PATIPA-333398 format. One record per residue (C-alpha): x, y, z; residue in one letter. Coordinates in steps of 0.001 Angstrom, whole numbers, plus 500000, padded with zeros to 6 digits. Layout:
<recs>
XYZA...
</recs>
This chain:
<recs>
719663169174472628M720324165643471739R723905164810470944L723283162913467648P721470165900466098V724052168309467362L726903166122466008T725309166127462595I724987169988462579L728628170426463769L729934167992461207T728269170131458339V729529173333459895L732996172041460226A733118171008456611G732178174699455475S734894176340457626A738417176455456327A740679174684459003A743337177325458488A740957180037459741D740075178134462947R742415178477465872P744117175600467611N743460175704471211I745788174404474000I744375174475477432F747119174057480042I745625173492483536M747706172810486654S746229171563489994D745984173982492860D748282176721491411H747265179814493224A747379183139491216A749461184724493877H752242182100493134A752745183656489669I754757186644489280S752575188099486508A749967188363489344Y752373190103491613G753693187079493632S755828187810496633R757153184127496894V758413183175493427N758842184067489756T757356182299486784T759032183691483647P757474181326481071N753836181751482401I754523185556482549D755134185471478753R751550184587478324L750599187961480159A753327189721478377R752219188598474923E748554188065475600G746041188696478106L745851188417481972R742397187916483578F742286189482486977D738887188321487963N738391184587487115V736504182564489613F735755179018490361V732171177960491096T733080175169493521N736693175161494791S737514171486494655I739121169473491978C736676167075490485T733767169400490364P735779172179488840S736927169869486010R733389168889485402A732321172468485238A735081173227482766I734055170249480495L730281170905480500T729938174717480999G727615173800483753Q727506174309487536Y727774171193489777A723951170935490410H723554170502486679R726615168409485683N726067166005488448G729516166393490147V729107168291493439P731874166360495286V734301163608494257F731686161540492532N732067159941489153R731495162041485902F729045160468483510D731194160356480375S728115160155478105S727352163818478917R727618166430476295Q731142167982476711T733219170623474998V735580167964473865A732755166069472194R731472169174470339L734851170199469316L735509166652467946Q732225166562466099A733004169994464816G736172168975463017G738897169359465722Y741574166750466515H741110166413470165T743580165433473027G743610164871476865M746993164371478464I747639164362482200G745430164606485300K741805163664484576W740392162845488070H736780162355487055L736316158646487803G735232157716484237S737423157382481103D737626160416478919P735188160682475938A735245162994472972G738975162706472502F740990161282469653D743815160622471863R744044160420475667W746485159326478254E745725160040481841I746874159617485461L744867157118487422P743217159362490149G745665161744491563Q748617159958490011G752167159949491374A754766162551491030Y757746159982490513M757469156875488170D754077157931487018P751524155461485498V749484156674482661L746800154806481069Y744916154832477724T741878152962476171A744079150050475592T746530149869478410G748848151523480783E752616152477480914K754774153129483942T757344155935483100Y760217154709485302R762760157278486503G760606160103485202R758948163054486792Y755297163512486132V755322167130484822T758074166198482212D756105163032481129V752884165114480592I754776167723478661T756553165167476528D753215163520475531L751541166784474986A754211167989472670L754079164643470783D750290165043470356F750984168510468634I753828167072466455R751720164135465282T748398165736464832R746743165168461381P747377167680458651A744562170099457702G742749169904461105K742738172359463787P743384170791467277F742115171115470792F744507169813473478L743787169645477348M747073169316479028M746448168856482733H749348168831485235H749391167001488547K751504169751490095A751330171526492388P748859169219494106H749534167894497636R752057166081498641H754166168626496693W757051166418495601V759549168356493530P761879167110490976E765501166898492455E766967170219490636K764312172315492143Y764135170504495539R767706171445496222T767216175070494732Q764427175821496987F765345173695500218E767100176446501906N765227179382500478R763330181590502796W759775182267501706I758097185472502851P755047184795505267E751620185940504304P750134188784506322P747289186471507409T749360183490508544L748473184206512170W744902185056511621D743042184322514855A739523184211512957Y738054186906515083A734640187910513962T734402185025511550R731976182029511731T732728178648513291D733611177167510052A736987178710510042L737826177373513568R736497173810512688E738432173274509482N741369170913509312R743576172413506700Q745834174601508933R749647174920508486V750027174832512326S748044171726513104A747132169665510207D750191169081507882L751367165540508220T754996164006508476R754473162892504846R753656166650503855D756736167817505614L759034165028504090K760151163825507451L761980160554507495E760405157487509429P762550155746511880P764527152852510490A762632149548510427G759274150858510206L757150149104507605A753555148602506407G750765149924508422P752994151262511122E755076153287508700R751884154700507167E750553155671510582R753829157469511320W753659159330508171L750004160408508399S750516161801512035T750267165493512417R753201166393514645P753115168998517456D756925168829517752E759747168216515250V763521167757515923T765506169348513277V769056170481512479A769563174291512387I772988175855511994G774686172652512935G772725172172516022K769691169808516850T766625171653517943T763271170560518919T760558172971517525L757152173493519145T754461176274518993G755059179385516899E758619178286515842A757157174924514580L754556176709512754T756994179033510905R759189175937510112W756186174098508714K755113176995506591Y758604177092504988Q758806173278504320R755389173446502780Y756050176278500510M759546175335499559Q758079172036498095D755005173701496705Y757044176312494845L759642173910493628A756865171818491924T755443175196490281V758936175782488796Q758635172613486907S755143173621485612V756583176972484488D759466175135482581D756753173016480941S754807176218479747V758197177394478282G758527174209476219R755018174540474739V755753178042473816L759101177144472280G757388174308470070L754622176735468858L757169179402467968D759461176780466174A756747175320464142T754981178451463117G751755177452465057L752004180463467524A749931183065465558K746785181208465342N746876179058468431T745019179984471548I747300179060474585L745562179371477944I747176178701481300Y745024178269484392T744499176210487490S741401174095488595D741032176536491490Q743128178621493749G744861177558496821F745802178860500384F749590179616500635L749486180074504391G746799182660503988D744534182617507005H746897180002508343G745803177446505760M747091175246502922Y744184173823500959D741147175286499244K737327174801499407R736399178070501055F734851180919499253M737633183193500285Y739793184923497743E742835182931497804E741122179800496603C738030181335494853L740369183110492276R741917181231489434M744818182410487272P743770182725483783F746383183904480960L745535183631477145A747887184104474236R746499184318470806W748611186646468563P745857186540465754A743085187704468240G744514189091471474I746390192474471910K749584191906473757A749863193038477218G746121193450477808A744446193148481220V740716192034481713A738817192819484877R735613191354483569A734199188743486046M734758185265484535A733915181811485750L735107178350484979N731821177538483417V732719180273480794D735624178112479417F733561175679477363A731542178451475560P734757180293474859T736378177344473114F733247176775471059L732939180408469937E736588180667469181A736098177548466916A733116178904465131G730806176528466694L727365177029468386P727191177139472151V724431174890473382P721689176470475319A722020174314478279D725549175557478877M725380178021481834Q728548179927481199G729163182781478791R731759182974476011S734864185058476894L735676185579473145V734561189359473222P736645189909476169V739647188248474651L739209190764471862H739171193719474198G735329194281473936R733540193456477161T729783193433476541P727767196138478279A725562193638479880D728407191500481335W727846189888484704R728636191785487875T728044189134490431S728729185376490663M727367182452492528Y729533179947494459Y728594176575496265R730726174140498021Y729089170735499048Y731727168474500522H730864168589504279D732696167436506321P735088166021503669G738747165430504102D739400168930505734H736218169300507713N735122172331505632T731557173352506070R729115173454503145A728340176920502086H727237178947499277Y727482182758498491G727648185678496067V730418187925495173R730324191202493394T733028193669492486A732901195142495999T731425192721498420H731032189067499257K728272187304501219L728779183729502432I726059181468504051S727227178505506151F723563177361505883W723892174262508085K724717176365511105S722807179302510143G725815181523510137Q726731184309507705W729964186257506590E729942189683504877L733157191221503583F733748194664502118D736444193623499434L737381197231498855V738267198166502318N739115194675503655D740705192633500735P742112190240503269G738604189280504538E739455189729508214L736418191506509251H733048190020509170N730320192696508823L727376190535508983Y724881191859511564G727038194953512320Q725049198271512372P725189200262509116G725362197149506798H721643196407506712E721108197534503261T724012195922501541I723191192587503339T719633192845502060A720940193497498533D723303190636498472L720778188182500021K718340189156497282A721038188691494608E722030185369496145L718505184081495927L718051185463492348R721207183837491088L720402180525492849K716975180426491086Q718192181747487851A720757178891487603L718152176286488589G719792175296491895D716890173532493381E718871171917496183D718965168425495095Q722096167965497334F720682170090500338A717470171600501389T718304174931502662E717395178226500769Q718481181808501299P715853183709503023P713125185108501082A711483188447501644G714707190676501524V714455194063500070D716842196560498425G717945197598494974P719420194853492912V719280195990489452A722917196813489496K723749193270490594L723352191437487238R724860188445485775G725124184723486204R
</recs>
């Protein structure tokens, strides 16, 4: 569908719809915030009272998944409602801002649109009446944000607070008589996890429980896990660990020192200087990583509280859809790792909480399988606008209302392309159902099969094990079906799942 024709159609539709009946939409997205670092999802490591309010007063989705667990591709999928092979962003490449996006469609449909915070798509935002974004990853302290006409450095300020201030200003200064759509994108808790001072000191001596799989030895798994470079034990740098360089180091030498992955660290513990190596060092690295990560999350939680406060104070809460999510999940020491990219649960799963008093029952929980490509169709249907046929996701509005359609998907397709990438993570694709997951590391010809009911930690690879022939065949068939149904014709790679597999797949429906 050509954009000019659709723009005319949406303008007509917008003119016929009463602005008061169309919900405002605030989409708050953090960067790398794992669901298991939110207390509404049962976190063992922190509490997030403001984010939890969304679950208490709205809906918590328990099965929302990313289709490519890396920042830029996820953002492109959210904007377009399309998978990476369709939207042209499989890795960290530039997003074509002339493409149709949900922001363009909502703007043409009568919404006042805004984008504040982390964009990370290489091109300037389009389809927004107001935007102010971080360049690239942006900085935690003294952040620079730029607009279509210039840039501003917020000296002495913390990035989460700046983004929140700008977002609240967008809401306060919106034009009267128009609904608004705001994308409020936080930098935190992205690496290098720099907290604001009040939370740094609050968390610096806090002991964080270790995950059950911190010491995962990767037995039975493929070579991909052993080859990865995102391990807490070996791959965190001195910069990550906030170690202080020796006095006098400057320029390239200082940068090399900070970028080194130390295999021993000398620290003061209980008034005594101790040099840590081996297991003791890994435990210390985990604590340093998590203390900073969780401290940055706490500032994001405060930000959500400020947004909730403004909506309540201005009477906007009732007919405003307020969503909190992350661009993907993240490893919090799970399987000994700290990043994302893999199809394992910790980084495949996205938090997704929605409050809309006019349309969502308080305290609801949804277990329907949702994907990040569903977000754009959801915003459009909620706004009373048509969903273009080339969007590959499906609107979640019925689920928000507590009525999951009978033909809802029961499987999902995942694909990761960035090989070797910054963390030496191998390219792979796979299929996940409610009970099982099959992953193909296609370049090496290796597979992993997990029973998610009996092995939720994904520790036991069942691929090739006796007794699992039928489920393996079923999942291979479903993987091929999804790949073909979505039009993934391997423009970025040439390998296909094997054809000729058998097994009943009628129960494995969806896209």
